GUMI-508194 format. One record per residue (C-alpha): residue number from 1; residue in one letter; x, y, z. Coordinates in pm, 1 decimal. Layout:
GUMI-508194
<pt pos="NUM" code="a" X="X" Y="Y" Z="Z"/>
...
//
This chain:
GUMI-508194
<pt pos="1" code="m" X="5887.8" Y="500.7" Z="-3696.5"/>
<pt pos="2" code="r" X="5655.9" Y="598.5" Z="-3412.6"/>
<pt pos="3" code="r" X="5497.4" Y="344.2" Z="-3175.5"/>
<pt pos="4" code="t" X="5289.7" Y="364.4" Z="-2859.1"/>
<pt pos="5" code="h" X="5422.9" Y="177.0" Z="-2559.3"/>
<pt pos="6" code="c" X="5199.7" Y="151.6" Z="-2255.3"/>
<pt pos="7" code="t" X="5397.5" Y="139.7" Z="-1931.3"/>
<pt pos="8" code="n" X="5306.0" Y="94.7" Z="-1573.6"/>
<pt pos="9" code="l" X="4932.8" Y="24.6" Z="-1623.1"/>
<pt pos="10" code="v" X="4782.6" Y="79.6" Z="-1286.8"/>
<pt pos="11" code="l" X="4430.3" Y="11.9" Z="-1173.9"/>
<pt pos="12" code="a" X="4322.0" Y="225.3" Z="-874.7"/>
<pt pos="13" code="l" X="3953.8" Y="272.3" Z="-832.7"/>
<pt pos="14" code="a" X="3897.1" Y="203.3" Z="-1204.1"/>
<pt pos="15" code="t" X="4159.8" Y="455.5" Z="-1335.6"/>
<pt pos="16" code="v" X="4446.1" Y="394.9" Z="-1569.7"/>
<pt pos="17" code="a" X="4784.1" Y="506.5" Z="-1455.7"/>
<pt pos="18" code="g" X="4897.5" Y="625.9" Z="-1801.8"/>
<pt pos="19" code="c" X="5080.3" Y="552.2" Z="-2121.6"/>
<pt pos="20" code="a" X="5386.0" Y="718.6" Z="-2270.1"/>
<pt pos="21" code="d" X="5498.3" Y="758.5" Z="-2629.2"/>
<pt pos="22" code="i" X="5849.5" Y="642.8" Z="-2714.4"/>
<pt pos="23" code="r" X="6006.0" Y="765.3" Z="-3037.5"/>
<pt pos="24" code="d" X="6239.9" Y="527.5" Z="-3215.8"/>
<pt pos="25" code="d" X="6371.2" Y="700.1" Z="-3528.4"/>
<pt pos="26" code="g" X="6683.8" Y="484.1" Z="-3562.4"/>
<pt pos="27" code="q" X="6904.0" Y="782.9" Z="-3480.6"/>
<pt pos="28" code="g" X="7017.9" Y="669.1" Z="-3138.6"/>
<pt pos="29" code="g" X="6808.7" Y="931.8" Z="-2962.1"/>
<pt pos="30" code="s" X="6704.2" Y="868.8" Z="-2604.2"/>
<pt pos="31" code="a" X="6349.6" Y="764.0" Z="-2522.2"/>
<pt pos="32" code="s" X="6132.4" Y="1002.9" Z="-2329.1"/>
<pt pos="33" code="s" X="6072.1" Y="906.5" Z="-1963.5"/>
<pt pos="34" code="p" X="5736.3" Y="735.3" Z="-1907.8"/>
<pt pos="35" code="t" X="5486.9" Y="904.1" Z="-1682.0"/>
<pt pos="36" code="t" X="5325.7" Y="712.1" Z="-1397.2"/>
<pt pos="37" code="q" X="5056.8" Y="769.8" Z="-1137.9"/>
<pt pos="38" code="n" X="4985.0" Y="609.6" Z="-796.7"/>
<pt pos="39" code="p" X="5332.6" Y="455.0" Z="-775.1"/>
<pt pos="40" code="t" X="5235.4" Y="262.4" Z="-466.2"/>
<pt pos="41" code="e" X="5000.8" Y="38.6" Z="-666.6"/>
<pt pos="42" code="t" X="5131.1" Y="-286.2" Z="-812.7"/>
<pt pos="43" code="d" X="5167.2" Y="-355.6" Z="-1182.2"/>
<pt pos="44" code="g" X="4975.0" Y="-620.7" Z="-1365.5"/>
<pt pos="45" code="a" X="4632.4" Y="-558.6" Z="-1211.8"/>
<pt pos="46" code="d" X="4363.5" Y="-781.9" Z="-1348.0"/>
<pt pos="47" code="s" X="4160.9" Y="-582.1" Z="-1602.7"/>
<pt pos="48" code="s" X="3887.4" Y="-835.9" Z="-1639.3"/>
<pt pos="49" code="s" X="3667.5" Y="-661.7" Z="-1380.3"/>
<pt pos="50" code="s" X="3800.9" Y="-315.1" Z="-1418.6"/>
<pt pos="51" code="g" X="3561.9" Y="-185.5" Z="-1684.5"/>
<pt pos="52" code="l" X="3852.1" Y="-128.1" Z="-1934.9"/>
<pt pos="53" code="g" X="3805.4" Y="-173.8" Z="-2308.9"/>
<pt pos="54" code="t" X="3988.9" Y="-85.3" Z="-2634.7"/>
<pt pos="55" code="t" X="3901.0" Y="157.8" Z="-2915.6"/>
<pt pos="56" code="v" X="4095.0" Y="293.8" Z="-3208.3"/>
<pt pos="57" code="s" X="4170.7" Y="666.4" Z="-3207.7"/>
<pt pos="58" code="p" X="4028.5" Y="835.1" Z="-3511.7"/>
<pt pos="59" code="d" X="4312.9" Y="1086.9" Z="-3502.4"/>
<pt pos="60" code="t" X="4604.8" Y="852.3" Z="-3481.3"/>
<pt pos="61" code="g" X="4480.1" Y="513.7" Z="-3572.8"/>
<pt pos="62" code="m" X="4646.6" Y="385.1" Z="-3257.0"/>
<pt pos="63" code="t" X="4486.2" Y="153.6" Z="-2997.8"/>
<pt pos="64" code="k" X="4378.1" Y="317.7" Z="-2675.0"/>
<pt pos="65" code="l" X="4258.0" Y="190.3" Z="-2342.6"/>
<pt pos="66" code="d" X="3910.4" Y="306.0" Z="-2236.9"/>
<pt pos="67" code="v" X="3798.2" Y="348.5" Z="-1871.8"/>
<pt pos="68" code="g" X="3432.2" Y="252.9" Z="-1826.4"/>
<pt pos="69" code="a" X="3198.5" Y="366.2" Z="-1549.8"/>
<pt pos="70" code="g" X="3266.7" Y="16.4" Z="-1419.3"/>
<pt pos="71" code="t" X="3237.1" Y="-107.6" Z="-1066.2"/>
<pt pos="72" code="g" X="3437.5" Y="135.8" Z="-871.2"/>
<pt pos="73" code="n" X="3165.6" Y="266.2" Z="-639.1"/>
<pt pos="74" code="m" X="3184.1" Y="149.9" Z="-285.2"/>
<pt pos="75" code="t" X="2866.6" Y="80.8" Z="-81.1"/>
<pt pos="76" code="a" X="2793.4" Y="23.4" Z="282.5"/>
<pt pos="77" code="d" X="2755.1" Y="-343.8" Z="203.7"/>
<pt pos="78" code="d" X="3099.4" Y="-390.7" Z="52.3"/>
<pt pos="79" code="g" X="3277.0" Y="-648.8" Z="259.2"/>
<pt pos="80" code="g" X="2942.7" Y="-774.9" Z="395.6"/>
<pt pos="81" code="t" X="2927.1" Y="-511.6" Z="676.8"/>
<pt pos="82" code="n" X="2668.1" Y="-242.3" Z="709.4"/>
<pt pos="83" code="m" X="2753.8" Y="98.7" Z="839.2"/>
<pt pos="84" code="p" X="2648.3" Y="176.8" Z="1203.4"/>
<pt pos="85" code="g" X="2346.5" Y="389.0" Z="1272.0"/>
<pt pos="86" code="c" X="1973.1" Y="325.9" Z="1303.6"/>
<pt pos="87" code="d" X="1690.2" Y="479.9" Z="1099.9"/>
<pt pos="88" code="k" X="1404.6" Y="295.8" Z="1271.7"/>
<pt pos="89" code="v" X="1293.0" Y="277.4" Z="1637.4"/>
<pt pos="90" code="d" X="1020.3" Y="55.3" Z="1779.4"/>
<pt pos="91" code="f" X="879.4" Y="194.7" Z="2109.6"/>
<pt pos="92" code="l" X="698.8" Y="-53.6" Z="2343.0"/>
<pt pos="93" code="f" X="515.0" Y="88.4" Z="2645.6"/>
<pt pos="94" code="i" X="382.9" Y="-144.9" Z="2916.1"/>
<pt pos="95" code="i" X="145.3" Y="44.9" Z="3148.6"/>
<pt pos="96" code="d" X="3.6" Y="-90.9" Z="3477.6"/>
<pt pos="97" code="n" X="-378.6" Y="-63.5" Z="3472.7"/>
<pt pos="98" code="s" X="-442.0" Y="-143.7" Z="3833.5"/>
<pt pos="99" code="g" X="-665.6" Y="66.8" Z="4059.0"/>
<pt pos="100" code="s" X="-386.9" Y="287.5" Z="4195.8"/>
<pt pos="101" code="m" X="-236.4" Y="396.3" Z="3865.9"/>
<pt pos="102" code="a" X="-446.5" Y="694.2" Z="3750.9"/>
<pt pos="103" code="d" X="-196.8" Y="963.8" Z="3852.8"/>
<pt pos="104" code="e" X="99.3" Y="782.9" Z="3710.3"/>
<pt pos="105" code="q" X="-75.8" Y="726.8" Z="3376.5"/>
<pt pos="106" code="q" X="-153.9" Y="1097.7" Z="3357.7"/>
<pt pos="107" code="n" X="212.7" Y="1181.7" Z="3442.0"/>
<pt pos="108" code="l" X="332.8" Y="950.5" Z="3156.9"/>
<pt pos="109" code="i" X="84.4" Y="1100.1" Z="2911.2"/>
<pt pos="110" code="a" X="197.8" Y="1449.3" Z="3007.9"/>
<pt pos="111" code="s" X="565.4" Y="1357.1" Z="2952.8"/>
<pt pos="112" code="f" X="516.3" Y="1197.4" Z="2615.3"/>
<pt pos="113" code="p" X="499.5" Y="1502.4" Z="2389.2"/>
<pt pos="114" code="q" X="833.2" Y="1640.7" Z="2507.6"/>
<pt pos="115" code="f" X="986.1" Y="1294.0" Z="2495.9"/>
<pt pos="116" code="i" X="892.4" Y="1225.2" Z="2134.1"/>
<pt pos="117" code="s" X="976.8" Y="1576.9" Z="2028.2"/>
<pt pos="118" code="t" X="1323.3" Y="1540.2" Z="2177.4"/>
<pt pos="119" code="i" X="1362.3" Y="1200.0" Z="2003.4"/>
<pt pos="120" code="q" X="1273.2" Y="1365.4" Z="1673.7"/>
<pt pos="121" code="n" X="1519.2" Y="1646.2" Z="1723.4"/>
<pt pos="122" code="t" X="1799.5" Y="1433.8" Z="1852.1"/>
<pt pos="123" code="l" X="1787.8" Y="1123.5" Z="1634.3"/>
<pt pos="124" code="d" X="1832.3" Y="1299.1" Z="1301.5"/>
<pt pos="125" code="e" X="1838.7" Y="986.7" Z="1079.3"/>
<pt pos="126" code="a" X="1587.1" Y="785.7" Z="1281.8"/>
<pt pos="127" code="q" X="1252.2" Y="936.5" Z="1194.9"/>
<pt pos="128" code="d" X="1062.8" Y="599.8" Z="1138.4"/>
<pt pos="129" code="y" X="885.5" Y="498.9" Z="1455.9"/>
<pt pos="130" code="h" X="646.2" Y="235.1" Z="1569.9"/>
<pt pos="131" code="v" X="474.1" Y="295.2" Z="1903.8"/>
<pt pos="132" code="m" X="265.5" Y="33.9" Z="2083.8"/>
<pt pos="133" code="v" X="102.0" Y="26.9" Z="2427.5"/>
<pt pos="134" code="l" X="27.3" Y="-277.7" Z="2637.0"/>
<pt pos="135" code="d" X="-160.8" Y="-300.6" Z="2962.4"/>
<pt pos="136" code="t" X="-82.2" Y="-564.3" Z="3231.1"/>
<pt pos="137" code="d" X="-379.4" Y="-800.3" Z="3219.0"/>
<pt pos="138" code="a" X="-543.5" Y="-1020.8" Z="2954.8"/>
<pt pos="139" code="w" X="-890.2" Y="-867.3" Z="2976.6"/>
<pt pos="140" code="v" X="-992.2" Y="-579.5" Z="3200.1"/>
<pt pos="141" code="y" X="-1334.7" Y="-743.5" Z="3247.4"/>
<pt pos="142" code="a" X="-1208.2" Y="-1100.6" Z="3316.9"/>
<pt pos="143" code="q" X="-1372.8" Y="-1120.9" Z="3658.2"/>
<pt pos="144" code="c" X="-1702.1" Y="-943.7" Z="3559.7"/>
<pt pos="145" code="p" X="-1899.2" Y="-1243.4" Z="3420.9"/>
<pt pos="146" code="g" X="-1850.7" Y="-1426.8" Z="3751.4"/>
<pt pos="147" code="l" X="-1969.5" Y="-1126.4" Z="3949.1"/>
<pt pos="148" code="c" X="-2278.2" Y="-1086.2" Z="3728.8"/>
<pt pos="149" code="e" X="-2402.4" Y="-1421.6" Z="3866.8"/>
<pt pos="150" code="f" X="-2450.8" Y="-1242.5" Z="4206.3"/>
<pt pos="151" code="f" X="-2498.1" Y="-875.7" Z="4120.3"/>
<pt pos="152" code="p" X="-2684.7" Y="-683.2" Z="3846.9"/>
<pt pos="153" code="s" X="-2363.1" Y="-515.9" Z="3732.7"/>
<pt pos="154" code="c" X="-1981.5" Y="-552.9" Z="3764.0"/>
<pt pos="155" code="l" X="-1888.0" Y="-359.3" Z="4070.5"/>
<pt pos="156" code="l" X="-1525.9" Y="-347.9" Z="3961.3"/>
<pt pos="157" code="n" X="-1603.6" Y="-198.9" Z="3621.5"/>
<pt pos="158" code="p" X="-1938.9" Y="-18.8" Z="3581.9"/>
<pt pos="159" code="t" X="-1879.3" Y="3.2" Z="3207.5"/>
<pt pos="160" code="f" X="-1929.5" Y="-369.8" Z="3181.9"/>
<pt pos="161" code="e" X="-2283.1" Y="-480.1" Z="3088.2"/>
<pt pos="162" code="c" X="-2374.7" Y="-817.8" Z="3228.1"/>
<pt pos="163" code="n" X="-2456.1" Y="-1071.4" Z="2957.0"/>
<pt pos="164" code="v" X="-2381.4" Y="-814.8" Z="2689.2"/>
<pt pos="165" code="t" X="-2014.5" Y="-702.2" Z="2696.0"/>
<pt pos="166" code="e" X="-1779.3" Y="-943.9" Z="2508.8"/>
<pt pos="167" code="p" X="-1404.8" Y="-907.7" Z="2434.6"/>
<pt pos="168" code="m" X="-1315.2" Y="-750.0" Z="2103.6"/>
<pt pos="169" code="e" X="-1060.8" Y="-907.1" Z="1873.2"/>
<pt pos="170" code="c" X="-731.6" Y="-959.2" Z="2063.8"/>
<pt pos="171" code="e" X="-868.5" Y="-765.7" Z="2367.2"/>
<pt pos="172" code="d" X="-848.3" Y="-1071.0" Z="2592.1"/>
<pt pos="173" code="v" X="-489.4" Y="-1159.3" Z="2480.3"/>
<pt pos="174" code="l" X="-215.6" Y="-1068.6" Z="2732.0"/>
<pt pos="175" code="g" X="46.7" Y="-872.0" Z="2542.3"/>
<pt pos="176" code="a" X="-172.4" Y="-757.0" Z="2254.0"/>
<pt pos="177" code="g" X="-141.9" Y="-387.7" Z="2167.3"/>
<pt pos="178" code="v" X="-413.2" Y="-165.0" Z="2314.7"/>
<pt pos="179" code="t" X="-635.3" Y="5.8" Z="2059.9"/>
<pt pos="180" code="w" X="-953.7" Y="63.3" Z="2261.5"/>
<pt pos="181" code="p" X="-885.6" Y="108.3" Z="2634.8"/>
<pt pos="182" code="r" X="-1192.4" Y="0.2" Z="2841.8"/>
<pt pos="183" code="g" X="-1288.7" Y="1.7" Z="3200.1"/>
<pt pos="184" code="a" X="-1281.2" Y="245.0" Z="3493.9"/>
<pt pos="185" code="q" X="-1093.3" Y="575.8" Z="3413.6"/>
<pt pos="186" code="a" X="-994.9" Y="448.6" Z="3071.5"/>
<pt pos="187" code="t" X="-1036.5" Y="628.8" Z="2740.1"/>
<pt pos="188" code="n" X="-1327.0" Y="393.7" Z="2655.8"/>
<pt pos="189" code="a" X="-1300.3" Y="489.3" Z="2286.0"/>
<pt pos="190" code="d" X="-1152.2" Y="353.5" Z="1968.8"/>
<pt pos="191" code="c" X="-816.8" Y="510.0" Z="1920.9"/>
<pt pos="192" code="a" X="-838.5" Y="435.7" Z="1547.4"/>
<pt pos="193" code="f" X="-471.1" Y="437.6" Z="1461.0"/>
<pt pos="194" code="a" X="-393.2" Y="545.8" Z="1107.4"/>
<pt pos="195" code="t" X="-196.2" Y="216.9" Z="1055.4"/>
<pt pos="196" code="g" X="-505.3" Y="8.1" Z="1097.3"/>
<pt pos="197" code="a" X="-289.6" Y="-210.0" Z="1322.9"/>
<pt pos="198" code="r" X="-241.8" Y="-239.4" Z="1699.0"/>
<pt pos="199" code="y" X="36.3" Y="16.6" Z="1698.2"/>
<pt pos="200" code="m" X="94.8" Y="375.8" Z="1578.3"/>
<pt pos="201" code="d" X="370.4" Y="488.6" Z="1345.4"/>
<pt pos="202" code="s" X="540.0" Y="816.4" Z="1262.0"/>
<pt pos="203" code="n" X="283.1" Y="892.4" Z="994.4"/>
<pt pos="204" code="e" X="7.6" Y="918.1" Z="1260.2"/>
<pt pos="205" code="p" X="-163.7" Y="1262.6" Z="1201.1"/>
<pt pos="206" code="d" X="-154.7" Y="1344.7" Z="1569.0"/>
<pt pos="207" code="l" X="85.7" Y="1100.1" Z="1743.7"/>
<pt pos="208" code="t" X="52.3" Y="1276.4" Z="2079.1"/>
<pt pos="209" code="a" X="-329.0" Y="1247.9" Z="2085.6"/>
<pt pos="210" code="a" X="-315.4" Y="879.2" Z="1961.2"/>
<pt pos="211" code="f" X="-63.0" Y="799.4" Z="2238.4"/>
<pt pos="212" code="e" X="-283.3" Y="963.2" Z="2497.7"/>
<pt pos="213" code="c" X="-580.4" Y="758.7" Z="2387.2"/>
<pt pos="214" code="a" X="-400.4" Y="429.1" Z="2411.6"/>
<pt pos="215" code="a" X="-199.3" Y="512.7" Z="2723.3"/>
<pt pos="216" code="r" X="-500.8" Y="596.0" Z="2928.9"/>
<pt pos="217" code="v" X="-549.7" Y="226.4" Z="2995.1"/>
<pt pos="218" code="g" X="-755.9" Y="298.5" Z="3305.7"/>
<pt pos="219" code="t" X="-763.0" Y="153.5" Z="3656.2"/>
<pt pos="220" code="g" X="-1016.3" Y="-133.2" Z="3616.0"/>
<pt pos="221" code="s" X="-785.0" Y="-429.4" Z="3603.8"/>
<pt pos="222" code="t" X="-947.8" Y="-731.9" Z="3767.1"/>
<pt pos="223" code="e" X="-626.7" Y="-930.0" Z="3764.7"/>
<pt pos="224" code="d" X="-421.6" Y="-921.7" Z="4086.9"/>
<pt pos="225" code="p" X="-136.6" Y="-888.0" Z="4059.8"/>
<pt pos="226" code="e" X="-72.3" Y="-744.5" Z="3721.5"/>
<pt pos="227" code="k" X="184.1" Y="-905.4" Z="3495.3"/>
<pt pos="228" code="p" X="390.6" Y="-644.6" Z="3307.8"/>
<pt pos="229" code="m" X="690.4" Y="-862.8" Z="3220.6"/>
<pt pos="230" code="e" X="470.5" Y="-1147.7" Z="3107.4"/>
<pt pos="231" code="a" X="282.5" Y="-902.5" Z="2880.2"/>
<pt pos="232" code="m" X="612.9" Y="-781.0" Z="2738.8"/>
<pt pos="233" code="v" X="749.2" Y="-1130.1" Z="2670.0"/>
<pt pos="234" code="a" X="427.6" Y="-1236.5" Z="2500.7"/>
<pt pos="235" code="a" X="421.0" Y="-922.3" Z="2282.6"/>
<pt pos="236" code="v" X="764.9" Y="-981.5" Z="2127.8"/>
<pt pos="237" code="t" X="782.9" Y="-1358.2" Z="2116.4"/>
<pt pos="238" code="p" X="708.2" Y="-1510.2" Z="1770.4"/>
<pt pos="239" code="g" X="433.1" Y="-1776.6" Z="1772.6"/>
<pt pos="240" code="t" X="239.6" Y="-1636.0" Z="2065.5"/>
<pt pos="241" code="p" X="-124.1" Y="-1515.5" Z="2022.5"/>
<pt pos="242" code="a" X="-0.5" Y="-1166.2" Z="2122.9"/>
<pt pos="243" code="a" X="267.4" Y="-1167.1" Z="1851.0"/>
<pt pos="244" code="a" X="-4.2" Y="-1259.1" Z="1596.3"/>
<pt pos="245" code="c" X="-215.8" Y="-972.1" Z="1714.1"/>
<pt pos="246" code="n" X="79.3" Y="-730.3" Z="1693.0"/>
<pt pos="247" code="e" X="200.5" Y="-839.0" Z="1351.7"/>
<pt pos="248" code="g" X="428.1" Y="-582.8" Z="1191.6"/>
<pt pos="249" code="f" X="523.0" Y="-402.7" Z="1506.5"/>
<pt pos="250" code="i" X="873.6" Y="-555.7" Z="1556.4"/>
<pt pos="251" code="r" X="1112.1" Y="-483.3" Z="1270.2"/>
<pt pos="252" code="d" X="1442.3" Y="-667.2" Z="1224.2"/>
<pt pos="253" code="d" X="1628.1" Y="-343.3" Z="1126.6"/>
<pt pos="254" code="a" X="1498.2" Y="-129.6" Z="1411.2"/>
<pt pos="255" code="i" X="1623.2" Y="-69.0" Z="1769.0"/>
<pt pos="256" code="l" X="1367.1" Y="-174.3" Z="2034.9"/>
<pt pos="257" code="v" X="1297.0" Y="63.1" Z="2323.8"/>
<pt pos="258" code="v" X="1090.5" Y="-88.4" Z="2602.1"/>
<pt pos="259" code="t" X="932.3" Y="136.4" Z="2868.9"/>
<pt pos="260" code="f" X="735.1" Y="4.2" Z="3161.5"/>
<pt pos="261" code="i" X="556.5" Y="176.6" Z="3441.6"/>
<pt pos="262" code="t" X="404.5" Y="19.5" Z="3759.7"/>
<pt pos="263" code="d" X="366.1" Y="80.6" Z="4130.1"/>
<pt pos="264" code="e" X="405.8" Y="-286.5" Z="4222.7"/>
<pt pos="265" code="d" X="694.7" Y="-530.5" Z="4185.9"/>
<pt pos="266" code="d" X="650.2" Y="-823.2" Z="3951.7"/>
<pt pos="267" code="d" X="676.5" Y="-1084.2" Z="4224.0"/>
<pt pos="268" code="p" X="808.3" Y="-1432.7" Z="4155.9"/>
<pt pos="269" code="s" X="535.8" Y="-1600.4" Z="4355.7"/>
<pt pos="270" code="d" X="223.9" Y="-1469.7" Z="4186.8"/>
<pt pos="271" code="g" X="345.5" Y="-1228.5" Z="3912.8"/>
<pt pos="272" code="s" X="473.1" Y="-1278.3" Z="3569.6"/>
<pt pos="273" code="l" X="598.7" Y="-1617.4" Z="3465.3"/>
<pt pos="274" code="g" X="964.9" Y="-1660.5" Z="3416.8"/>
<pt pos="275" code="t" X="1281.1" Y="-1507.2" Z="3555.6"/>
<pt pos="276" code="v" X="1476.5" Y="-1188.5" Z="3507.2"/>
<pt pos="277" code="e" X="1714.9" Y="-1379.8" Z="3286.1"/>
<pt pos="278" code="g" X="1432.4" Y="-1527.6" Z="3083.0"/>
<pt pos="279" code="w" X="1270.0" Y="-1184.3" Z="3034.6"/>
<pt pos="280" code="r" X="1596.8" Y="-1046.8" Z="2913.4"/>
<pt pos="281" code="a" X="1655.9" Y="-1343.3" Z="2676.9"/>
<pt pos="282" code="a" X="1305.9" Y="-1290.9" Z="2523.4"/>
<pt pos="283" code="l" X="1396.3" Y="-930.7" Z="2421.4"/>
<pt pos="284" code="v" X="1733.7" Y="-1039.5" Z="2288.7"/>
<pt pos="285" code="a" X="1569.9" Y="-1315.1" Z="2087.7"/>
<pt pos="286" code="a" X="1323.8" Y="-1063.5" Z="1946.6"/>
<pt pos="287" code="k" X="1626.3" Y="-877.2" Z="1797.4"/>
<pt pos="288" code="k" X="1779.6" Y="-1194.9" Z="1654.3"/>
<pt pos="289" code="g" X="2034.4" Y="-1217.6" Z="1929.1"/>
<pt pos="290" code="d" X="2157.7" Y="-854.6" Z="1914.0"/>
<pt pos="291" code="e" X="2130.4" Y="-734.2" Z="2269.4"/>
<pt pos="292" code="a" X="2287.6" Y="-400.9" Z="2163.9"/>
<pt pos="293" code="a" X="1964.8" Y="-326.5" Z="1974.5"/>
<pt pos="294" code="v" X="1763.6" Y="-304.9" Z="2299.9"/>
<pt pos="295" code="v" X="1708.9" Y="-17.9" Z="2546.4"/>
<pt pos="296" code="v" X="1497.2" Y="-74.5" Z="2860.2"/>
<pt pos="297" code="l" X="1340.4" Y="201.3" Z="3069.6"/>
<pt pos="298" code="g" X="1157.9" Y="134.9" Z="3393.7"/>
<pt pos="299" code="l" X="950.3" Y="358.5" Z="3624.0"/>
<pt pos="300" code="f" X="879.4" Y="179.5" Z="3955.1"/>
<pt pos="301" code="g" X="892.5" Y="197.6" Z="4330.0"/>
<pt pos="302" code="d" X="1225.8" Y="312.8" Z="4483.6"/>
<pt pos="303" code="g" X="1150.5" Y="318.6" Z="4854.1"/>
<pt pos="304" code="d" X="1426.9" Y="66.0" Z="4917.8"/>
<pt pos="305" code="q" X="1696.8" Y="286.4" Z="4762.4"/>
<pt pos="306" code="n" X="1911.1" Y="556.7" Z="4916.8"/>
<pt pos="307" code="g" X="1736.6" Y="880.6" Z="4821.8"/>
<pt pos="308" code="g" X="1425.2" Y="701.4" Z="4712.5"/>
<pt pos="309" code="i" X="1110.5" Y="914.7" Z="4709.7"/>
<pt pos="310" code="c" X="824.6" Y="662.7" Z="4713.2"/>
<pt pos="311" code="p" X="633.5" Y="631.7" Z="5036.8"/>
<pt pos="312" code="p" X="504.1" Y="284.9" Z="5141.4"/>
<pt pos="313" code="f" X="250.2" Y="141.3" Z="4897.4"/>
<pt pos="314" code="n" X="-117.1" Y="211.6" Z="4995.3"/>
<pt pos="315" code="p" X="-341.4" Y="78.3" Z="4716.2"/>
<pt pos="316" code="d" X="-659.1" Y="183.0" Z="4897.7"/>
<pt pos="317" code="a" X="-543.4" Y="547.4" Z="4891.9"/>
<pt pos="318" code="a" X="-372.4" Y="505.0" Z="4550.9"/>
<pt pos="319" code="s" X="-50.6" Y="637.1" Z="4691.8"/>
<pt pos="320" code="g" X="310.9" Y="524.6" Z="4719.6"/>
<pt pos="321" code="a" X="469.7" Y="225.8" Z="4553.2"/>
<pt pos="322" code="e" X="621.4" Y="-110.8" Z="4638.0"/>
<pt pos="323" code="p" X="992.8" Y="-147.1" Z="4642.1"/>
<pt pos="324" code="s" X="1072.0" Y="-343.0" Z="4320.1"/>
<pt pos="325" code="p" X="1405.5" Y="-527.2" Z="4351.4"/>
<pt pos="326" code="r" X="1306.4" Y="-774.0" Z="4074.2"/>
<pt pos="327" code="l" X="1215.4" Y="-509.6" Z="3824.2"/>
<pt pos="328" code="r" X="1531.5" Y="-308.9" Z="3917.3"/>
<pt pos="329" code="q" X="1742.5" Y="-617.1" Z="3862.1"/>
<pt pos="330" code="f" X="1584.8" Y="-651.3" Z="3514.9"/>
<pt pos="331" code="v" X="1671.9" Y="-289.3" Z="3420.9"/>
<pt pos="332" code="d" X="2020.3" Y="-312.6" Z="3568.4"/>
<pt pos="333" code="s" X="2088.0" Y="-624.5" Z="3363.5"/>
<pt pos="334" code="w" X="2103.9" Y="-400.1" Z="3050.0"/>
<pt pos="335" code="g" X="2401.0" Y="-198.4" Z="3183.2"/>
<pt pos="336" code="d" X="2431.5" Y="140.8" Z="3018.2"/>
<pt pos="337" code="r" X="2123.1" Y="67.7" Z="2806.3"/>
<pt pos="338" code="g" X="1896.0" Y="44.7" Z="3110.3"/>
<pt pos="339" code="v" X="1746.0" Y="348.1" Z="3284.3"/>
<pt pos="340" code="a" X="1549.2" Y="329.4" Z="3613.6"/>
<pt pos="341" code="g" X="1332.9" Y="608.8" Z="3745.5"/>
<pt pos="342" code="s" X="1092.1" Y="662.8" Z="4033.2"/>
<pt pos="343" code="v" X="726.2" Y="611.0" Z="3949.5"/>
<pt pos="344" code="c" X="654.3" Y="851.0" Z="4239.9"/>
<pt pos="345" code="a" X="826.2" Y="1149.5" Z="4071.4"/>
<pt pos="346" code="n" X="611.9" Y="1458.0" Z="4019.6"/>
<pt pos="347" code="s" X="735.0" Y="1466.1" Z="3665.9"/>
<pt pos="348" code="y" X="901.3" Y="1212.7" Z="3438.1"/>
<pt pos="349" code="q" X="1067.6" Y="1479.1" Z="3227.0"/>
<pt pos="350" code="g" X="1415.4" Y="1424.0" Z="3375.0"/>
<pt pos="351" code="f" X="1381.1" Y="1050.3" Z="3339.0"/>
<pt pos="352" code="f" X="1301.8" Y="1075.9" Z="2968.2"/>
<pt pos="353" code="e" X="1575.8" Y="1327.3" Z="2909.7"/>
<pt pos="354" code="e" X="1828.1" Y="1071.4" Z="3039.3"/>
<pt pos="355" code="a" X="1657.0" Y="802.2" Z="2832.6"/>
<pt pos="356" code="v" X="1690.1" Y="1004.3" Z="2509.5"/>
<pt pos="357" code="a" X="2066.8" Y="1023.5" Z="2552.7"/>
<pt pos="358" code="v" X="2081.2" Y="650.2" Z="2591.0"/>
<pt pos="359" code="i" X="1857.9" Y="587.1" Z="2294.0"/>
<pt pos="360" code="d" X="2066.9" Y="826.3" Z="2083.3"/>
<pt pos="361" code="t" X="2396.3" Y="643.9" Z="2164.8"/>
<pt pos="362" code="t" X="2231.6" Y="306.8" Z="2102.9"/>
<pt pos="363" code="c" X="2109.2" Y="426.3" Z="1769.7"/>
<pt pos="364" code="d" X="2444.6" Y="570.6" Z="1670.4"/>
<pt pos="365" code="e" X="2619.0" Y="245.6" Z="1755.8"/>
<pt pos="366" code="y" X="2362.7" Y="5.5" Z="1609.7"/>
<pt pos="367" code="v" X="2463.0" Y="-196.5" Z="1309.4"/>
<pt pos="368" code="p" X="2156.1" Y="-315.6" Z="1115.4"/>
<pt pos="369" code="p" X="2146.1" Y="-677.8" Z="994.1"/>
<pt pos="370" code="a" X="2283.3" Y="-737.7" Z="639.4"/>
<pt pos="371" code="g" X="2026.4" Y="-745.5" Z="363.0"/>
//
């Protein structure tokens, strides 16, 4: 008689090792050697989850094992771990809007097109951006109502109309994204982002023009000194008025790139609330504890550094910059993911070229949260 004997059933990525026919005709003949595959696999694999079934061959009437499509495909989530690499980047720019910052704002605006183009060409998989701009005071016209009690107009900001001008929604919230820069040397127009939110995204029809509109925050700040770090912390901290204004900007599965530019240090006596350690902790908390998801770029005074190019700060002449040891300490606290540059440089192109390399590495090494 003839019987089918299945030997060495092996399950390896939902495949069956094989079966061999043994002929027993009662004549003392030797059995044919069974064929096997993947000899390193162990016998007796559990077929309950293998996608195996049984059918009857119409040709032989014998029972056969079927291999289903089954569950053999591996995904990035197998084992509970996502593959490294980012596909989203949230860019946050904090721009000093004090009276001495007109040239620096123009320099930043001029550098942005090449910066974002290089990002697009370098970060192949990360083509989903959010871009938001902050200034460094709560409301550019904050001191004007008081001045209107003594003068017919606000001398600090001629665009303010006494007893007429009121803050727009979120405009008087420190850390809220800028959508309509107002005041001296500002855009003084609605940037009308395509998102309808307080930030731009990669679908903006003309991202360069939209950024220029928002980044020209002007020089009319009536708050002295400005508070760039306090604005940053408010913008990314859940539960703050600024975070409510900026809803949707921060994404859990994006890396966060923070860029700030100022010609004054953020002094502990009268500047932003908090400490360097606290500012850092706020950004880490915004990324759910993942400090490797944050890059910090700073343009500020370097007159206290060897090779520094900033002359002494002269706000009346809108020249030079203050040495900024506190801001430098903040950037340095991020190690290889912190980049410092001179706010007095004629061009910020080299600074942003260095920044792109850091952002690229951070993106490559980033592991998004599960789910």
